[in-house]
N, C-alpha and C positions, 0 to 999 in steps of 0.2 A: 503616335500622338504628336500633335503639333509642337509641343514644348521641346522635342528633340531637334527641331529644325532651327536654323539661325533666324533671329528676329531682325526685321528691318526697322531699326531705331532711327527716328528722324529728330534731329535736335530742334527743340522749341524755338531757339534763337536764330541760328544760322542755317537751319534746314539741311545740314549735312547728314547723309545716310551712313549709319554704322551697323554692321552685321555682326551680332554677338548672340550668345546663348542666353536662355532664361537664367541659368545659374549665375552667369556673369552680371546680368542686369540687376538681379535682386540683392547683390552685395552692396553694402553701404559705400557712399562716396563716389559712385560711378558718374562720370562726366563726359561731355562731348570732347573727342580728341582734338578738335579744331579750335573751339572757343571756350572750352572749360565750363560750359553751361551744365548745371546739375541735371541728371536724368531722373531725379526723384519724382517728377510729375508723370513719368512714364511707368513707374513701378506699380501704382495703384490699379490700373486696368489689368496688368498682367497678374497681379495678386488675385483679382476677382476671377480671372479665367482659371487660375490654378485651383481656386476653391470649387468652381463648378466641376472641374475634372475630378477633384477629390470626392465630391458628392456622388458623381457618376460611378467611380470605382467602388465606393462603399456600397452603393445600391447593387452593383454586380456581385460583390462579395457576399452580400446578404442572400441573394438568390442561390449562389453556389452553396452556402452553408445550409440552406433549407433543403436543397437537393441531396446533399450528403447525409443530413440528419435523418431524412425519411426515405432515402433510396428511390426518389422519383425524379422525373424530368419536368422542368418548368419552362415553357416556350415563351417567346415574345408575346404571342397572342394571349397566353394565360395571364401574363403580367398586365396587359392592357385591360383585361376584364376584372382583375382583382382590385377593386376600388376601395374596399373597406377591410378592417382587421377581421371581421367575421367572415368575409368572403375568402380571405386567405386560409383561415382555419377550415372552412367547409371544403375548399378545393383540396387541401392536403388530406383531409379525412377520406374524401372520395377516392383520391389517387392511391392512398395506402390500402384501402379496402379492395380496390380493383386488382391489387396484387395478391389478394387472398389473405391479407393480414388484418387482424382486428385493430381498431384505432379508437382509443379512449380520448374523448374531447379534452379532458384535463391534462393528460399526458402530452397531447399534441400542443396545447397552449404553452406548456412548460418548455417543450423543445423549441418552439418558435421564439420564446423569450430568450432562451439560451443562445440561439443563432443570432438574434438581434444584438444581444450584449456582446457577443464575440466579434461580430463584423462592424457594428455601428457604435458600440459603447453605450447602448440604451438598454433600459431595464425591461421594457414591455412593448409589445406590439398592440397598442391600443389607440394610437393617434394617427389619423390620416395625414395630418399636416407634417409631423416630424418623421416617422418611420416609413409609412407607405409612400409618401412623396419621394423619398430617396429610393425606396424599393422599385418604384416605377421608372426611376432614372436609369435603371439597369438596361432599359430598352435601347438607349442610344445616348451619345454624348449630348449635353445640354445645347439647345439651339439659342440663337440670339433674338431676344425680343427687343422691340424698338418703342420708345416713348417720346413723344413731342409735347412740350409744355409751353403754351402761350407763345407760339412761334409767329413772328411778324417779319416781313421783309419788304423794304422799300428801295426803289431805284430812283434817285433824285426825289421827285415829288409823286412818283407813281407807286401806289401801294399794290404789291404783287401778292402778298400773303398777309392775312389779318386775323391774328388771334387763333392760330391752329392748335388744337389739343387733340392728340390721337395716340392710341396704343395699338401696336401690332404684335401678335403673339409669335413666339418662336416657332419656326417651321411653317408659318402661314403664307399662303399665296394671296397677297393683298393687292387690290387694284385701286389706282387713282383715276377716276373717270370724270370727264367734264368737257365742256366746249373749249375751243381754241381761246387762249388768253385767260383761262380761269386760274392759272397758277400751279397746275399739276406738275409740269416739268421743272419749274422753279423749286417746288417742294422736294422733288426727287434729287435735284442737284444739291440742295441744302442737306439732305440726309446723307448724301455721298461725301459731303465735306468740300464740294467745289464752290459753294457759297457759304458765307457766314450770315446767321440771322441778325436782323437789326435788333431784335429782342427775343427772349425765350431760350430754352435749353433743349438739347438733343441727348437722349440716353440710349446706349446699347446695353441691354440688361440694366443693371443699376449703376453703370459708370457713365459719367458725364463726358461725352465726346465733343461737346460744342467747340472747344478751342482747337481740336485736333484736325489736321488735314486728312484728305482721303487716304493717303498712304498709311496713316496710323489707325484707321478705322477698320481696315480689312473689308471694306465695302467695294464691290466691283460693279462697274456700270457697263451695260451693253447698249450702244447707241443705234440709231436707225440705220446708219451707213455701214455698220459692222466693223469698219476700220481694220480690215485685214491687210497684211503686208503683201502686195501683189507679186514680189519677187521670191516669196517664201512658199514652201509647200504647206499643206495642211498640218503636217507633223511639226514643222518649224514654227508656224504661227502659234500652235498650242504651246510649244516649248518656250516661247518668248518670255512670258511672265515668270516662268520657273527659273530661267537664266538670270533675270533681274534679281530674283530672290537668292541666287547663288546656291541652289540646291545641288546635291551631288548628282552626277550624271545618271547613275543607276536609278535614283529616286525619280528623276525627271522622266526617264523612259517608262518606269512603272506607272506613273500618273498619266502620262500621255496615252498609254495602252488602255488604261482604265476608263478615261473620259471618252476616248474615241469609240470604245465598245458601247458606252452609255448612249452616245448620240448616233450610234450605228454608222460610223464613217471609217472604220478600220481599213476597209478595202480601198479607200480613196486617200489614204494618208500621204501618198507621194504626189498627189495632184496639186496644182496651183489654183488660186481662187478663180482665175478666168476660165478654168476648166470645170467649174462647178455651177450647179443651178442656184437660184436665189435661196431656195430652202436649205440647200446643202451649205451655202456660205453662212446662213444664219446659225446652223448647227455648229459650224466651226467656231464662230464667235462665242457661242454658249460654252463649247468645250474649253476654249482658252480661259474663259472666266471661271469655270468649275475646277480647272486643274490647280489653281492656286488656293483652293479650299476657302472661299470667302465666308465671312460671318454673315454677310448679307449680299444678295444679288439684286441689282437694280436694272430694270429693263425699260428703256424709253422708246415706246412705240416700235418695238422690234420687228413687227410684221408689216409696217406701212409701205414697204417697197415691193411687197409680193402681190401677185395676182390673187383674185378672190378664192379660187380653188385651193391654191397653195397655202393661203392664210388659214383656211379651215383645217387643212391637214396639220399645220404647224401649231395650232392651238392645243390640240391634244398632246402633241410631242413635247411642247414646253411644260405642260402640266405634269406629264409623266416624268420628265427629267428632273424637274424641281422637287417633286414629291419623292422620287427615288433617292435623291441626295439629302432630303430633309432640310432643305435650305429655306431660310426666311427670305421671301422674294417680294419685291414691290414693283409693280408693273403699271406703267402709265399708258393710257389709251383714250381715244375719244370714240372708239367703236363699242357701242353698247352690247352687241351680240358677242363680241370677243370677251368682254368683261363677264357677261352673264354665263357664258359657257365654260369659263376657265377658273374664275376666282373662288376662293373660300369666302372672302368678304370684300366689299367695295366701299370706298368713300367717294361720294358724288360731290364734286366741287363746283362752285360758281362764284365768280368775282372775288377770288382770293380767300374764300371761306368754305368750310365744309357744310354742305346742305344736309347730308344724311349719311350715316354709316350703317351697313347691315349686310346680311347674306344676299345673294342674288334674288332668292325667293322673297325675302322681306322687302327689298327695294321695289320689286316688280308688283307684288300684291298688296303691300302696305306702305306706299310712299307717304311722306309727311308733308308734302307741299305739291302745288301744281307744277313747279319747275321739275322736281324729281320724277313725278308721274309722267310728264311729257318727254323728258330726256331719256329715261330708262324705258325704251320701247315706245310704241305708239299708243295714244289714248284719246278718248273723247272727253273734253272738259266742258261741263255744263254748269254755268253760274246760276245761282238761284237763291230764293228765300225760303226758310222753313216756315210753313203755314200751319202745321199740326204735328203733335208728338203723341203717339199712343201705341200700345201693344208691342213695344220694342222696335217700332219703326218711326221714321220721320217722313213727312210729306213735304216735298220741295217743289215750289213753283219755278220752272225754268222757261227759257224762250222756246224750247222744243215741246213743252207741255208739263203737266204735273206728274212727278215721279216719286216712287217710294225707295227709301234706302234704310239700311239697318241703323238703329240708333245707338248712341254711346254717350257716356257722361261728358259734359263740357262742350257739346256741339253748339256753336253760336247760331244766331239767326241767319247770318249771311254765310253761305257755303258754296263750294264748288264740288260737283260730283265728277269723279273720274271713272270712266267705264272703258275697258279695253275692247278693241274691235272684235277680237276672237271670242269675247264673252257674249256678244250679241248674236242672236240667231234669227234666221228668216222665218216668219210665221206665215203658214199657208192655210187655206180653208181646211177645217177638220182637225187642225193641230190644237193640242191643249195650250191655250194662250198663256204666256208668262204674265206676271202682274203688271210689269212696265211694258207698254207697247207704244211704238212710234211709227207713224205712216208718213212717207215722204216720196219725193220724186227722185229717181236715179239720175245723177248728173255725170257720173264717171264710173268706168269699170276697168280694172287693171288685172291682167292675167299674170299670176306669180308662179305658175308651174303646178305645185301641189295644191294651190288655193287661188281664189280670186278676191280682189279687194273692190268694194263698192262704196261709192260716196252718195249719200242721200241728202237732200235739202228738206229739212223739217222746220216749217215756220221761220225760214231764214237762217236756221242753225245747221251747219254741216255735221253729218254723222257718218263715221266710217265703220264698216263691218268687214270681217273676213269670212268667206264662205269656203268650207271644205266638205266635199270636193268642189272644184271650181265650177261656177255657173257661167256659161258662155253666152246665154241669151236671157239676161235678167229683164223683167217686165219694166214698163215705163214708171210704174209706181210700185213700192215695196213696203211691207210692214215688217218691222223687226221688234224683237223683245229681249228683255234681260231680267234676271231676278234681282230683288233688292239687295241680296248679299253680295252681288257682283259690283255694286256701286260703292266706291271708296269715297267717304265724305272728307273733304279737305276744307281748310279755312277759306273764306270767300275772297280775301285779298291776297 
């Protein structure tokens, strides 16, 4: 447990580093040995961490008490499934009966209450919020959630971030996605503590870390350049952060072996960075960050220096590693495919603001604006006016023609239809024609390997479609169609 390790205490006034135990820090009157500044401001975050670990241990004790009371085994997967008090009872009854022992529901409920009272000091297992929440914490130590409230950042007269409100769950792999200059790297550095916000607050769990530097947040950042020491071996690079924290040599060796196994580099531990491929160097940088057991891992376009094939391989590697460690990870990129294939959730940023937050599927299939629709993948944007509303559909007059789309409450008269190229299909003679049909002249064809992309000119409007399998000899004119449900209706402006 991390509380057995020396803490790196940074004086709020003179920034001197002091390495002492939790027990030492939590005593009254502790001060900086150089300037006598009180360490009282450093005690509250540690107290919150202690409470989180106490809750985790109580949850684990509760599971053990249940196993002993009923003579059964409860796995991590079982705990994940048991989301209500009734589910706990039913699981135990089934497990007991599977051993050939009768199980009375009232007796089971009584034993559960006794186990809760013994391990948690609570009288009944009836509330998901008090008992079962702690019961589920037996799965793993609590992870760090991050909350940003009204964050703004200006450099001279340039507004880099403007009113950012964002919540990131513990253990989430969260992406900041946007074009160059949108503020995503500035936001990442602000979370790391490298920048101070002009206004707003940053919270790790429920503790305000806004005034704390990066060394006091336990947030580790991996940069594009990897920043490996060229004269050190892989093992020595990973050891560097552990030496700074003055961990015992045996603990350093244990952690180095653990993270090198995780990133699958144990056999290369004695090589130097110039003897490694780009992907291997990236994994060394990750291992060095993981070895110090950060509360939050921050990745700033970590794959930008790799070739396309290696980038694709490393996407799944990074997700595997972060999920295996249960780390709260924030990842900055401008690569839409990278974000869609790796992220749990994505915040799309534009001009210092968050345009939309959602899962990859939500952003791709239900964008809230033309900007999000066009930035997250390719799309056809057709501006038009609603000319009729009936039978759950709207009829929209566009430059390409009159089209139908699914209706919804609050749709204005001026709209933009977003239709993905892969949702359009080529209509040939004898095909059952879709409701929406467009006929145009083929102006461009691009071979993509597994598919081909075609550009049609329909009444002066360019329309893209993806054909799978690829067509190498498209006709001069082509008719394409799509269903009304595939047209996302967006505000017109």
